[in-house]
PDB file as gemmi writes it, atoms N, CA and C in Angstrom:
CRYST1    1.000    1.000    1.000  90.00  90.00  90.00 P 1                      
ATOM      1  N   MET A   1      24.176   5.532 -45.895  1.00  0.00           N  
ATOM      2  CA  MET A   1      23.471   5.416 -47.118  1.00  0.00           C  
ATOM      3  C   MET A   1      23.469   3.916 -47.651  1.00  0.00           C  
ATOM      4  N   PRO A   2      22.318   3.544 -48.206  1.00  0.00           N  
ATOM      5  CA  PRO A   2      22.224   2.181 -48.589  1.00  0.00           C  
ATOM      6  C   PRO A   2      23.008   1.956 -49.995  1.00  0.00           C  
ATOM      7  N   ASP A   3      23.622   0.776 -50.122  1.00  0.00           N  
ATOM      8  CA  ASP A   3      24.021   0.424 -51.481  1.00  0.00           C  
ATOM      9  C   ASP A   3      23.014  -0.673 -51.980  1.00  0.00           C  
ATOM     10  N   LEU A   4      23.528  -1.374 -52.949  1.00  0.00           N  
ATOM     11  CA  LEU A   4      22.589  -2.280 -53.688  1.00  0.00           C  
ATOM     12  C   LEU A   4      21.883  -3.191 -52.619  1.00  0.00           C  
ATOM     13  N   ASN A   5      22.540  -3.562 -51.595  1.00  0.00           N  
ATOM     14  CA  ASN A   5      21.981  -4.528 -50.519  1.00  0.00           C  
ATOM     15  C   ASN A   5      21.604  -3.873 -49.232  1.00  0.00           C  
ATOM     16  N   ASN A   6      21.374  -2.536 -49.292  1.00  0.00           N  
ATOM     17  CA  ASN A   6      20.945  -1.825 -48.133  1.00  0.00           C  
ATOM     18  C   ASN A   6      22.091  -1.759 -47.000  1.00  0.00           C  
ATOM     19  N   ASN A   7      23.331  -1.935 -47.332  1.00  0.00           N  
ATOM     20  CA  ASN A   7      24.427  -1.878 -46.437  1.00  0.00           C  
ATOM     21  C   ASN A   7      24.891  -0.493 -46.325  1.00  0.00           C  
ATOM     22  N   SER A   8      25.576  -0.090 -45.250  1.00  0.00           N  
ATOM     23  CA  SER A   8      26.135   1.151 -45.187  1.00  0.00           C  
ATOM     24  C   SER A   8      27.447   1.170 -46.047  1.00  0.00           C  
ATOM     25  N   PHE A   9      27.841   2.260 -46.393  1.00  0.00           N  
ATOM     26  CA  PHE A   9      29.079   2.523 -47.104  1.00  0.00           C  
ATOM     27  C   PHE A   9      30.318   2.268 -46.289  1.00  0.00           C  
ATOM     28  N   GLY A  10      31.437   1.779 -46.789  1.00  0.00           N  
ATOM     29  CA  GLY A  10      32.427   1.408 -46.044  1.00  0.00           C  
ATOM     30  C   GLY A  10      33.212   2.571 -45.329  1.00  0.00           C  
ATOM     31  N   VAL A  11      33.838   2.337 -44.109  1.00  0.00           N  
ATOM     32  CA  VAL A  11      34.543   3.328 -43.410  1.00  0.00           C  
ATOM     33  C   VAL A  11      35.676   3.993 -44.219  1.00  0.00           C  
ATOM     34  N   GLY A  12      36.337   3.175 -45.150  1.00  0.00           N  
ATOM     35  CA  GLY A  12      37.430   3.713 -46.044  1.00  0.00           C  
ATOM     36  C   GLY A  12      37.023   4.956 -46.841  1.00  0.00           C  
ATOM     37  N   GLN A  13      35.771   4.867 -47.243  1.00  0.00           N  
ATOM     38  CA  GLN A  13      35.306   6.150 -48.009  1.00  0.00           C  
ATOM     39  C   GLN A  13      35.152   7.395 -47.204  1.00  0.00           C  
ATOM     40  N   LEU A  14      35.334   7.191 -45.906  1.00  0.00           N  
ATOM     41  CA  LEU A  14      35.232   8.439 -44.938  1.00  0.00           C  
ATOM     42  C   LEU A  14      36.619   8.707 -44.349  1.00  0.00           C  
ATOM     43  N   ALA A  15      37.705   8.215 -45.074  1.00  0.00           N  
ATOM     44  CA  ALA A  15      39.070   8.443 -44.425  1.00  0.00           C  
ATOM     45  C   ALA A  15      39.306   9.877 -44.121  1.00  0.00           C  
ATOM     46  N   GLY A  16      39.703  10.157 -42.937  1.00  0.00           N  
ATOM     47  CA  GLY A  16      40.139  11.519 -42.548  1.00  0.00           C  
ATOM     48  C   GLY A  16      38.926  12.329 -42.164  1.00  0.00           C  
ATOM     49  N   LYS A  17      37.722  11.808 -42.180  1.00  0.00           N  
ATOM     50  CA  LYS A  17      36.478  12.701 -41.991  1.00  0.00           C  
ATOM     51  C   LYS A  17      35.979  12.143 -40.642  1.00  0.00           C  
ATOM     52  N   MET A  18      35.557  13.082 -39.898  1.00  0.00           N  
ATOM     53  CA  MET A  18      34.906  12.958 -38.601  1.00  0.00           C  
ATOM     54  C   MET A  18      33.443  13.651 -38.710  1.00  0.00           C  
ATOM     55  N   PRO A  19      32.457  13.053 -37.858  1.00  0.00           N  
ATOM     56  CA  PRO A  19      31.250  13.755 -37.725  1.00  0.00           C  
ATOM     57  C   PRO A  19      31.502  15.038 -36.854  1.00  0.00           C  
ATOM     58  N   ILE A  20      30.919  16.135 -37.487  1.00  0.00           N  
ATOM     59  CA  ILE A  20      31.204  17.560 -36.876  1.00  0.00           C  
ATOM     60  C   ILE A  20      29.856  18.098 -36.530  1.00  0.00           C  
ATOM     61  N   ALA A  21      28.726  17.647 -37.061  1.00  0.00           N  
ATOM     62  CA  ALA A  21      27.435  18.104 -36.669  1.00  0.00           C  
ATOM     63  C   ALA A  21      26.253  17.172 -37.178  1.00  0.00           C  
ATOM     64  N   THR A  22      25.246  16.996 -36.442  1.00  0.00           N  
ATOM     65  CA  THR A  22      24.124  16.252 -36.812  1.00  0.00           C  
ATOM     66  C   THR A  22      22.871  17.094 -36.728  1.00  0.00           C  
ATOM     67  N   TYR A  23      21.979  16.775 -37.715  1.00  0.00           N  
ATOM     68  CA  TYR A  23      20.650  17.471 -37.756  1.00  0.00           C  
ATOM     69  C   TYR A  23      19.674  16.525 -38.074  1.00  0.00           C  
ATOM     70  N   SER A  24      18.340  16.739 -37.481  1.00  0.00           N  
ATOM     71  CA  SER A  24      17.238  15.880 -37.863  1.00  0.00           C  
ATOM     72  C   SER A  24      16.585  16.552 -39.044  1.00  0.00           C  
ATOM     73  N   THR A  25      16.005  15.766 -39.926  1.00  0.00           N  
ATOM     74  CA  THR A  25      15.172  16.302 -41.022  1.00  0.00           C  
ATOM     75  C   THR A  25      13.678  16.443 -40.553  1.00  0.00           C  
ATOM     76  N   SER A  26      12.985  17.270 -41.283  1.00  0.00           N  
ATOM     77  CA  SER A  26      11.639  17.230 -41.210  1.00  0.00           C  
ATOM     78  C   SER A  26      11.094  15.834 -41.704  1.00  0.00           C  
ATOM     79  N   SER A  27       9.903  15.472 -41.645  1.00  0.00           N  
ATOM     80  CA  SER A  27       9.432  14.262 -42.111  1.00  0.00           C  
ATOM     81  C   SER A  27       9.697  14.115 -43.592  1.00  0.00           C  
ATOM     82  N   TYR A  28      10.266  13.112 -43.974  1.00  0.00           N  
ATOM     83  CA  TYR A  28      10.598  12.840 -45.419  1.00  0.00           C  
ATOM     84  C   TYR A  28      10.255  11.405 -45.897  1.00  0.00           C  
ATOM     85  N   GLN A  29       9.717  11.350 -47.097  1.00  0.00           N  
ATOM     86  CA  GLN A  29       9.445  10.057 -47.574  1.00  0.00           C  
ATOM     87  C   GLN A  29      10.079  10.058 -49.175  1.00  0.00           C  
ATOM     88  N   ILE A  30      10.712   8.918 -49.376  1.00  0.00           N  
ATOM     89  CA  ILE A  30      11.432   8.803 -50.569  1.00  0.00           C  
ATOM     90  C   ILE A  30      10.539   8.812 -51.668  1.00  0.00           C  
ATOM     91  N   ASN A  31      10.675   9.670 -52.720  1.00  0.00           N  
ATOM     92  CA  ASN A  31       9.945   9.934 -53.943  1.00  0.00           C  
ATOM     93  C   ASN A  31       8.606  10.294 -53.608  1.00  0.00           C  
ATOM     94  N   SER A  32       8.390  10.875 -52.381  1.00  0.00           N  
ATOM     95  CA  SER A  32       6.971  11.206 -52.066  1.00  0.00           C  
ATOM     96  C   SER A  32       5.988  10.033 -52.109  1.00  0.00           C  
ATOM     97  N   GLY A  33       6.564   8.871 -51.841  1.00  0.00           N  
ATOM     98  CA  GLY A  33       5.822   7.663 -51.856  1.00  0.00           C  
ATOM     99  C   GLY A  33       5.285   7.048 -53.179  1.00  0.00           C  
ATOM    100  N   SER A  34       5.747   7.737 -54.207  1.00  0.00           N  
ATOM    101  CA  SER A  34       5.400   7.241 -55.629  1.00  0.00           C  
ATOM    102  C   SER A  34       6.218   6.135 -56.025  1.00  0.00           C  
ATOM    103  N   ALA A  35       5.674   5.260 -56.963  1.00  0.00           N  
ATOM    104  CA  ALA A  35       6.428   4.127 -57.628  1.00  0.00           C  
ATOM    105  C   ALA A  35       7.640   4.879 -58.284  1.00  0.00           C  
ATOM    106  N   ILE A  36       8.640   3.840 -58.506  1.00  0.00           N  
ATOM    107  CA  ILE A  36       9.862   4.283 -59.102  1.00  0.00           C  
ATOM    108  C   ILE A  36      10.167   3.353 -60.228  1.00  0.00           C  
ATOM    109  N   ALA A  37      10.158   3.869 -61.477  1.00  0.00           N  
ATOM    110  CA  ALA A  37      10.369   2.969 -62.763  1.00  0.00           C  
ATOM    111  C   ALA A  37      11.748   2.248 -62.612  1.00  0.00           C  
ATOM    112  N   ALA A  38      11.765   1.191 -63.237  1.00  0.00           N  
ATOM    113  CA  ALA A  38      13.016   0.541 -63.395  1.00  0.00           C  
ATOM    114  C   ALA A  38      14.267   1.161 -63.876  1.00  0.00           C  
ATOM    115  N   GLY A  39      15.342   1.179 -63.397  1.00  0.00           N  
ATOM    116  CA  GLY A  39      16.596   1.769 -63.859  1.00  0.00           C  
ATOM    117  C   GLY A  39      16.439   3.279 -63.935  1.00  0.00           C  
ATOM    118  N   THR A  40      15.817   3.854 -63.223  1.00  0.00           N  
ATOM    119  CA  THR A  40      15.653   5.376 -63.222  1.00  0.00           C  
ATOM    120  C   THR A  40      16.296   5.978 -61.994  1.00  0.00           C  
ATOM    121  N   SER A  41      16.666   7.245 -62.131  1.00  0.00           N  
ATOM    122  CA  SER A  41      17.186   8.083 -60.950  1.00  0.00           C  
ATOM    123  C   SER A  41      16.166   9.236 -60.747  1.00  0.00           C  
ATOM    124  N   PHE A  42      16.313   9.764 -59.643  1.00  0.00           N  
ATOM    125  CA  PHE A  42      15.473  10.869 -59.346  1.00  0.00           C  
ATOM    126  C   PHE A  42      16.131  11.634 -58.169  1.00  0.00           C  
ATOM    127  N   THR A  43      15.717  12.941 -57.938  1.00  0.00           N  
ATOM    128  CA  THR A  43      16.296  13.767 -56.962  1.00  0.00           C  
ATOM    129  C   THR A  43      15.244  14.221 -56.060  1.00  0.00           C  
ATOM    130  N   ASP A  44      15.333  14.156 -54.802  1.00  0.00           N  
ATOM    131  CA  ASP A  44      14.513  14.456 -53.802  1.00  0.00           C  
ATOM    132  C   ASP A  44      15.080  15.750 -53.015  1.00  0.00           C  
ATOM    133  N   SER A  45      14.416  16.644 -52.530  1.00  0.00           N  
ATOM    134  CA  SER A  45      14.801  17.754 -51.689  1.00  0.00           C  
ATOM    135  C   SER A  45      14.378  17.436 -50.327  1.00  0.00           C  
ATOM    136  N   ILE A  46      15.323  17.554 -49.348  1.00  0.00           N  
ATOM    137  CA  ILE A  46      15.009  17.143 -47.961  1.00  0.00           C  
ATOM    138  C   ILE A  46      15.380  18.487 -47.080  1.00  0.00           C  
ATOM    139  N   THR A  47      14.428  18.820 -46.232  1.00  0.00           N  
ATOM    140  CA  THR A  47      14.738  19.936 -45.311  1.00  0.00           C  
ATOM    141  C   THR A  47      15.500  19.382 -44.034  1.00  0.00           C  
ATOM    142  N   ALA A  48      16.632  19.913 -43.936  1.00  0.00           N  
ATOM    143  CA  ALA A  48      17.502  19.539 -42.637  1.00  0.00           C  
ATOM    144  C   ALA A  48      17.910  20.972 -41.907  1.00  0.00           C  
ATOM    145  N   THR A  49      17.073  21.478 -41.169  1.00  0.00           N  
ATOM    146  CA  THR A  49      17.276  22.836 -40.604  1.00  0.00           C  
ATOM    147  C   THR A  49      18.740  22.840 -39.969  1.00  0.00           C  
ATOM    148  N   GLY A  50      19.591  23.688 -40.380  1.00  0.00           N  
ATOM    149  CA  GLY A  50      21.054  23.893 -39.846  1.00  0.00           C  
ATOM    150  C   GLY A  50      22.003  23.539 -40.864  1.00  0.00           C  
ATOM    151  N   VAL A  51      21.812  22.761 -41.830  1.00  0.00           N  
ATOM    152  CA  VAL A  51      22.865  22.570 -42.823  1.00  0.00           C  
ATOM    153  C   VAL A  51      23.105  23.734 -43.600  1.00  0.00           C  
ATOM    154  N   LEU A  52      24.336  23.740 -43.922  1.00  0.00           N  
ATOM    155  CA  LEU A  52      24.890  25.147 -44.664  1.00  0.00           C  
ATOM    156  C   LEU A  52      25.462  24.748 -45.976  1.00  0.00           C  
ATOM    157  N   THR A  53      25.564  25.664 -46.888  1.00  0.00           N  
ATOM    158  CA  THR A  53      26.134  25.383 -48.137  1.00  0.00           C  
ATOM    159  C   THR A  53      27.576  25.115 -48.165  1.00  0.00           C  
ATOM    160  N   THR A  54      28.207  25.592 -46.972  1.00  0.00           N  
ATOM    161  CA  THR A  54      29.582  25.275 -46.742  1.00  0.00           C  
ATOM    162  C   THR A  54      29.888  23.896 -46.251  1.00  0.00           C  
ATOM    163  N   ASP A  55      28.727  23.113 -45.931  1.00  0.00           N  
ATOM    164  CA  ASP A  55      28.983  21.648 -45.470  1.00  0.00           C  
ATOM    165  C   ASP A  55      29.171  20.831 -46.764  1.00  0.00           C  
ATOM    166  N   LEU A  56      30.386  20.591 -47.033  1.00  0.00           N  
ATOM    167  CA  LEU A  56      30.725  19.884 -48.253  1.00  0.00           C  
ATOM    168  C   LEU A  56      30.480  18.349 -48.272  1.00  0.00           C  
ATOM    169  N   ASP A  57      30.613  17.758 -47.089  1.00  0.00           N  
ATOM    170  CA  ASP A  57      30.336  16.279 -46.930  1.00  0.00           C  
ATOM    171  C   ASP A  57      29.196  15.922 -46.026  1.00  0.00           C  
ATOM    172  N   VAL A  58      28.142  15.498 -46.514  1.00  0.00           N  
ATOM    173  CA  VAL A  58      27.008  15.126 -45.769  1.00  0.00           C  
ATOM    174  C   VAL A  58      26.415  13.694 -46.050  1.00  0.00           C  
ATOM    175  N   ALA A  59      25.973  13.142 -45.037  1.00  0.00           N  
ATOM    176  CA  ALA A  59      25.336  11.742 -45.291  1.00  0.00           C  
ATOM    177  C   ALA A  59      23.874  11.831 -44.677  1.00  0.00           C  
ATOM    178  N   ILE A  60      22.987  11.012 -45.179  1.00  0.00           N  
ATOM    179  CA  ILE A  60      21.740  10.996 -44.438  1.00  0.00           C  
ATOM    180  C   ILE A  60      21.456   9.489 -44.249  1.00  0.00           C  
ATOM    181  N   ARG A  61      20.646   9.231 -43.121  1.00  0.00           N  
ATOM    182  CA  ARG A  61      20.147   8.009 -42.805  1.00  0.00           C  
ATOM    183  C   ARG A  61      18.840   8.043 -42.124  1.00  0.00           C  
ATOM    184  N   ALA A  62      17.985   7.213 -42.373  1.00  0.00           N  
ATOM    185  CA  ALA A  62      16.715   6.984 -41.744  1.00  0.00           C  
ATOM    186  C   ALA A  62      16.841   6.381 -40.512  1.00  0.00           C  
ATOM    187  N   ARG A  63      15.840   6.724 -39.588  1.00  0.00           N  
ATOM    188  CA  ARG A  63      15.760   5.989 -38.346  1.00  0.00           C  
ATOM    189  C   ARG A  63      15.466   4.566 -38.622  1.00  0.00           C  
ATOM    190  N   ASP A  64      15.678   3.642 -37.793  1.00  0.00           N  
ATOM    191  CA  ASP A  64      15.621   2.195 -37.988  1.00  0.00           C  
ATOM    192  C   ASP A  64      14.310   1.713 -38.577  1.00  0.00           C  
ATOM    193  N   ALA A  65      13.292   2.240 -38.114  1.00  0.00           N  
ATOM    194  CA  ALA A  65      11.922   1.818 -38.529  1.00  0.00           C  
ATOM    195  C   ALA A  65      11.762   2.030 -39.998  1.00  0.00           C  
ATOM    196  N   VAL A  66      12.294   3.158 -40.582  1.00  0.00           N  
ATOM    197  CA  VAL A  66      12.275   3.357 -41.971  1.00  0.00           C  
ATOM    198  C   VAL A  66      13.343   2.670 -42.714  1.00  0.00           C  
ATOM    199  N   TRP A  67      14.572   2.786 -42.204  1.00  0.00           N  
ATOM    200  CA  TRP A  67      15.782   2.188 -42.812  1.00  0.00           C  
ATOM    201  C   TRP A  67      15.646   0.758 -43.187  1.00  0.00           C  
ATOM    202  N   SER A  68      15.020  -0.018 -42.290  1.00  0.00           N  
ATOM    203  CA  SER A  68      14.812  -1.470 -42.430  1.00  0.00           C  
ATOM    204  C   SER A  68      13.987  -1.793 -43.555  1.00  0.00           C  
ATOM    205  N   THR A  69      13.201  -0.819 -44.007  1.00  0.00           N  
ATOM    206  CA  THR A  69      12.018  -1.156 -45.062  1.00  0.00           C  
ATOM    207  C   THR A  69      12.429  -0.507 -46.533  1.00  0.00           C  
ATOM    208  N   ILE A  70      13.622   0.030 -46.635  1.00  0.00           N  
ATOM    209  CA  ILE A  70      14.045   0.449 -47.979  1.00  0.00           C  
ATOM    210  C   ILE A  70      14.306  -0.739 -48.759  1.00  0.00           C  
ATOM    211  N   PRO A  71      13.537  -0.733 -49.942  1.00  0.00           N  
ATOM    212  CA  PRO A  71      13.636  -1.846 -50.726  1.00  0.00           C  
ATOM    213  C   PRO A  71      15.082  -2.119 -51.424  1.00  0.00           C  
ATOM    214  N   LYS A  72      15.399  -3.370 -51.557  1.00  0.00           N  
ATOM    215  CA  LYS A  72      16.743  -3.848 -52.147  1.00  0.00           C  
ATOM    216  C   LYS A  72      16.657  -3.301 -53.610  1.00  0.00           C  
ATOM    217  N   GLY A  73      17.794  -2.742 -53.976  1.00  0.00           N  
ATOM    218  CA  GLY A  73      17.921  -2.217 -55.336  1.00  0.00           C  
ATOM    219  C   GLY A  73      17.674  -0.665 -55.394  1.00  0.00           C  
ATOM    220  N   LEU A  74      17.148  -0.089 -54.320  1.00  0.00           N  
ATOM    221  CA  LEU A  74      17.029   1.362 -54.265  1.00  0.00           C  
ATOM    222  C   LEU A  74      18.255   1.892 -53.648  1.00  0.00           C  
ATOM    223  N   GLN A  75      19.137   2.576 -54.378  1.00  0.00           N  
ATOM    224  CA  GLN A  75      20.321   3.097 -53.947  1.00  0.00           C  
ATOM    225  C   GLN A  75      20.426   4.586 -53.786  1.00  0.00           C  
ATOM    226  N   LEU A  76      20.937   5.013 -52.717  1.00  0.00           N  
ATOM    227  CA  LEU A  76      21.218   6.498 -52.428  1.00  0.00           C  
ATOM    228  C   LEU A  76      22.509   6.830 -53.129  1.00  0.00           C  
ATOM    229  N   ILE A  77      22.486   7.564 -54.221  1.00  0.00           N  
ATOM    230  CA  ILE A  77      23.809   7.731 -54.941  1.00  0.00           C  
ATOM    231  C   ILE A  77      24.581   9.005 -54.416  1.00  0.00           C  
ATOM    232  N   SER A  78      23.782  10.032 -53.854  1.00  0.00           N  
ATOM    233  CA  SER A  78      24.619  11.124 -53.314  1.00  0.00           C  
ATOM    234  C   SER A  78      23.666  12.017 -52.411  1.00  0.00           C  
ATOM    235  N   ALA A  79      24.279  12.621 -51.623  1.00  0.00           N  
ATOM    236  CA  ALA A  79      23.508  13.650 -50.737  1.00  0.00           C  
ATOM    237  C   ALA A  79      24.425  14.903 -50.796  1.00  0.00           C  
ATOM    238  N   THR A  80      23.741  15.944 -51.142  1.00  0.00           N  
ATOM    239  CA  THR A  80      24.552  17.303 -51.289  1.00  0.00           C  
ATOM    240  C   THR A  80      23.700  18.382 -50.755  1.00  0.00           C  
ATOM    241  N   VAL A  81      24.402  19.226 -49.974  1.00  0.00           N  
ATOM    242  CA  VAL A  81      23.718  20.491 -49.442  1.00  0.00           C  
ATOM    243  C   VAL A  81      23.556  21.463 -50.724  1.00  0.00           C  
ATOM    244  N   THR A  82      22.464  21.822 -51.146  1.00  0.00           N  
ATOM    245  CA  THR A  82      22.187  22.636 -52.226  1.00  0.00           C  
ATOM    246  C   THR A  82      21.766  24.098 -51.883  1.00  0.00           C  
ATOM    247  N   ALA A  83      21.332  24.146 -50.612  1.00  0.00           N  
ATOM    248  CA  ALA A  83      20.849  25.546 -50.190  1.00  0.00           C  
ATOM    249  C   ALA A  83      20.999  25.431 -48.666  1.00  0.00           C  
ATOM    250  N   THR A  84      20.929  26.522 -47.945  1.00  0.00           N  
ATOM    251  CA  THR A  84      20.805  26.510 -46.473  1.00  0.00           C  
ATOM    252  C   THR A  84      19.593  25.778 -46.206  1.00  0.00           C  
ATOM    253  N   ASN A  85      19.632  24.693 -45.219  1.00  0.00           N  
ATOM    254  CA  ASN A  85      18.590  23.922 -44.713  1.00  0.00           C  
ATOM    255  C   ASN A  85      18.051  22.837 -45.773  1.00  0.00           C  
ATOM    256  N   THR A  86      18.796  22.772 -46.989  1.00  0.00           N  
ATOM    257  CA  THR A  86      18.209  21.845 -47.887  1.00  0.00           C  
ATOM    258  C   THR A  86      19.318  20.806 -48.448  1.00  0.00           C  
ATOM    259  N   ILE A  87      19.026  19.564 -48.404  1.00  0.00           N  
ATOM    260  CA  ILE A  87      19.764  18.517 -48.933  1.00  0.00           C  
ATOM    261  C   ILE A  87      19.109  17.947 -50.127  1.00  0.00           C  
ATOM    262  N   SER A  88      19.847  17.820 -51.323  1.00  0.00           N  
ATOM    263  CA  SER A  88      19.364  17.108 -52.399  1.00  0.00           C  
ATOM    264  C   SER A  88      19.933  15.650 -52.349  1.00  0.00           C  
ATOM    265  N   ALA A  89      19.068  14.757 -52.449  1.00  0.00           N  
ATOM    266  CA  ALA A  89      19.411  13.320 -52.403  1.00  0.00           C  
ATOM    267  C   ALA A  89      19.078  12.756 -53.785  1.00  0.00           C  
ATOM    268  N   VAL A  90      20.087  12.143 -54.435  1.00  0.00           N  
ATOM    269  CA  VAL A  90      19.869  11.512 -55.624  1.00  0.00           C  
ATOM    270  C   VAL A  90      19.842   9.883 -55.351  1.00  0.00           C  
ATOM    271  N   TRP A  91      18.536   9.370 -55.815  1.00  0.00           N  
ATOM    272  CA  TRP A  91      18.351   7.971 -55.583  1.00  0.00           C  
ATOM    273  C   TRP A  91      18.364   7.267 -57.045  1.00  0.00           C  
ATOM    274  N   ARG A  92      18.658   5.943 -56.971  1.00  0.00           N  
ATOM    275  CA  ARG A  92      18.536   5.270 -58.240  1.00  0.00           C  
ATOM    276  C   ARG A  92      17.844   3.891 -57.923  1.00  0.00           C  
ATOM    277  N   ASN A  93      16.943   3.402 -58.698  1.00  0.00           N  
ATOM    278  CA  ASN A  93      16.426   2.162 -58.798  1.00  0.00           C  
ATOM    279  C   ASN A  93      17.181   1.266 -59.693  1.00  0.00           C  
ATOM    280  N   SER A  94      18.207   0.449 -59.180  1.00  0.00           N  
ATOM    281  CA  SER A  94      18.981  -0.330 -60.018  1.00  0.00           C  
ATOM    282  C   SER A  94      18.346  -1.675 -60.502  1.00  0.00           C  
ATOM    283  N   LEU A  95      17.085  -1.790 -60.063  1.00  0.00           N  
ATOM    284  CA  LEU A  95      16.507  -3.116 -60.595  1.00  0.00           C  
ATOM    285  C   LEU A  95      16.002  -3.019 -62.013  1.00  0.00           C  
ATOM    286  N   ALA A  96      15.699  -4.162 -62.513  1.00  0.00           N  
ATOM    287  CA  ALA A  96      15.153  -4.270 -63.946  1.00  0.00           C  
ATOM    288  C   ALA A  96      13.522  -4.070 -63.904  1.00  0.00           C  
ATOM    289  N   THR A  97      13.087  -3.992 -62.647  1.00  0.00           N  
ATOM    290  CA  THR A  97      11.658  -3.937 -62.419  1.00  0.00           C  
ATOM    291  C   THR A  97      11.247  -2.659 -61.555  1.00  0.00           C  
ATOM    292  N   ALA A  98      10.117  -2.145 -61.849  1.00  0.00           N  
ATOM    293  CA  ALA A  98       9.719  -1.018 -60.956  1.00  0.00           C  
ATOM    294  C   ALA A  98       9.492  -1.343 -59.452  1.00  0.00           C  
ATOM    295  N   ILE A  99       9.729  -0.311 -58.657  1.00  0.00           N  
ATOM    296  CA  ILE A  99       9.503  -0.474 -57.267  1.00  0.00           C  
ATOM    297  C   ILE A  99       8.098   0.172 -57.018  1.00  0.00           C  
ATOM    298  N   PRO A 100       7.090  -0.691 -56.639  1.00  0.00           N  
ATOM    299  CA  PRO A 100       5.723  -0.059 -56.561  1.00  0.00           C  
ATOM    300  C   PRO A 100       5.701   0.917 -55.302  1.00  0.00           C  
ATOM    301  N   ALA A 101       4.610   1.878 -55.426  1.00  0.00           N  
ATOM    302  CA  ALA A 101       4.429   2.679 -54.358  1.00  0.00           C  
ATOM    303  C   ALA A 101       4.254   2.022 -53.032  1.00  0.00           C  
ATOM    304  N   ALA A 102       3.612   0.944 -52.933  1.00  0.00           N  
ATOM    305  CA  ALA A 102       3.375   0.140 -51.670  1.00  0.00           C  
ATOM    306  C   ALA A 102       4.723  -0.299 -51.009  1.00  0.00           C  
ATOM    307  N   SER A 103       5.746  -0.273 -51.794  1.00  0.00           N  
ATOM    308  CA  SER A 103       7.149  -0.729 -51.286  1.00  0.00           C  
ATOM    309  C   SER A 103       8.025   0.467 -50.619  1.00  0.00           C  
ATOM    310  N   ILE A 104       7.456   1.610 -50.995  1.00  0.00           N  
ATOM    311  CA  ILE A 104       8.339   2.781 -50.576  1.00  0.00           C  
ATOM    312  C   ILE A 104       7.963   3.099 -49.014  1.00  0.00           C  
ATOM    313  N   PRO A 105       9.026   3.071 -48.190  1.00  0.00           N  
ATOM    314  CA  PRO A 105       8.828   3.313 -46.779  1.00  0.00           C  
ATOM    315  C   PRO A 105       7.947   4.523 -46.372  1.00  0.00           C  
ATOM    316  N   ALA A 106       7.378   4.440 -45.242  1.00  0.00           N  
ATOM    317  CA  ALA A 106       6.535   5.553 -44.844  1.00  0.00           C  
ATOM    318  C   ALA A 106       7.568   6.705 -44.625  1.00  0.00           C  
ATOM    319  N   ALA A 107       6.897   7.861 -44.404  1.00  0.00           N  
ATOM    320  CA  ALA A 107       7.593   8.977 -44.121  1.00  0.00           C  
ATOM    321  C   ALA A 107       8.087   8.946 -42.684  1.00  0.00           C  
ATOM    322  N   GLY A 108       9.328   9.608 -42.476  1.00  0.00           N  
ATOM    323  CA  GLY A 108       9.911   9.465 -41.143  1.00  0.00           C  
ATOM    324  C   GLY A 108      10.878  10.557 -41.087  1.00  0.00           C  
ATOM    325  N   VAL A 109      11.493  10.589 -39.903  1.00  0.00           N  
ATOM    326  CA  VAL A 109      12.629  11.531 -39.554  1.00  0.00           C  
ATOM    327  C   VAL A 109      13.937  10.906 -39.929  1.00  0.00           C  
ATOM    328  N   TRP A 110      14.745  11.521 -40.693  1.00  0.00           N  
ATOM    329  CA  TRP A 110      16.014  11.161 -41.098  1.00  0.00           C  
ATOM    330  C   TRP A 110      17.149  11.963 -40.238  1.00  0.00           C  
ATOM    331  N   THR A 111      18.381  11.433 -40.216  1.00  0.00           N  
ATOM    332  CA  THR A 111      19.413  12.223 -39.585  1.00  0.00           C  
ATOM    333  C   THR A 111      20.434  12.516 -40.689  1.00  0.00           C  
ATOM    334  N   ALA A 112      20.783  13.940 -40.714  1.00  0.00           N  
ATOM    335  CA  ALA A 112      21.754  14.393 -41.624  1.00  0.00           C  
ATOM    336  C   ALA A 112      23.107  14.408 -40.896  1.00  0.00           C  
ATOM    337  N   LEU A 113      24.209  13.970 -41.194  1.00  0.00           N  
ATOM    338  CA  LEU A 113      25.441  14.009 -40.580  1.00  0.00           C  
ATOM    339  C   LEU A 113      26.394  14.748 -41.508  1.00  0.00           C  
ATOM    340  N   VAL A 114      26.967  15.787 -40.952  1.00  0.00           N  
ATOM    341  CA  VAL A 114      27.955  16.634 -41.690  1.00  0.00           C  
ATOM    342  C   VAL A 114      29.355  16.143 -41.192  1.00  0.00           C  
ATOM    343  N   LEU A 115      30.191  15.916 -42.235  1.00  0.00           N  
ATOM    344  CA  LEU A 115      31.539  15.351 -41.940  1.00  0.00           C  
ATOM    345  C   LEU A 115      32.656  16.360 -42.315  1.00  0.00           C  
ATOM    346  N   GLY A 116      33.613  16.345 -41.607  1.00  0.00           N  
ATOM    347  CA  GLY A 116      34.647  17.243 -42.026  1.00  0.00           C  
ATOM    348  C   GLY A 116      36.008  16.897 -41.174  1.00  0.00           C  
ATOM    349  N   GLN A 117      37.053  17.696 -41.384  1.00  0.00           N  
ATOM    350  CA  GLN A 117      38.327  17.396 -40.586  1.00  0.00           C  
ATOM    351  C   GLN A 117      38.017  17.826 -39.199  1.00  0.00           C  
ATOM    352  N   PHE A 118      38.349  16.918 -38.224  1.00  0.00           N  
ATOM    353  CA  PHE A 118      38.182  17.290 -36.850  1.00  0.00           C  
ATOM    354  C   PHE A 118      39.043  18.372 -36.469  1.00  0.00           C  
ATOM    355  N   SER A 119      40.354  18.340 -36.891  1.00  0.00           N  
ATOM    356  CA  SER A 119      41.320  19.273 -36.653  1.00  0.00           C  
ATOM    357  C   SER A 119      42.255  19.544 -37.786  1.00  0.00           C  
ATOM    358  N   LYS A 120      42.815  20.597 -37.640  1.00  0.00           N  
ATOM    359  CA  LYS A 120      43.687  20.976 -38.995  1.00  0.00           C  
ATOM    360  C   LYS A 120      45.145  21.143 -38.585  1.00  0.00           C  
TER     361      LYS A 120                                                      
END                                                                             
């Protein structure tokens, strides 16, 4: 998940968690390709066939062709499974200016990674 500078979150935030399942999403475009006003947050629903409401820790990441084009200042705040096969992603434009529609990456396939305790 990108932070302010489109970097991945630190490994320390995943302490004790291991990947236990991966799923591909259907084609997804951030905010449906629409402009994002300065300082605003919004929620997108993403279809990821296979995720379950019992999957408490989930991360999403775009394939490199899309990932590299996410505008600086657009932050993924959270990704939560809200229904079977559905992830809600909360995004925030942390910039003092709008992100124009032309800067929103094209639709693409994303990967959903479910994290959990590998053994108990």
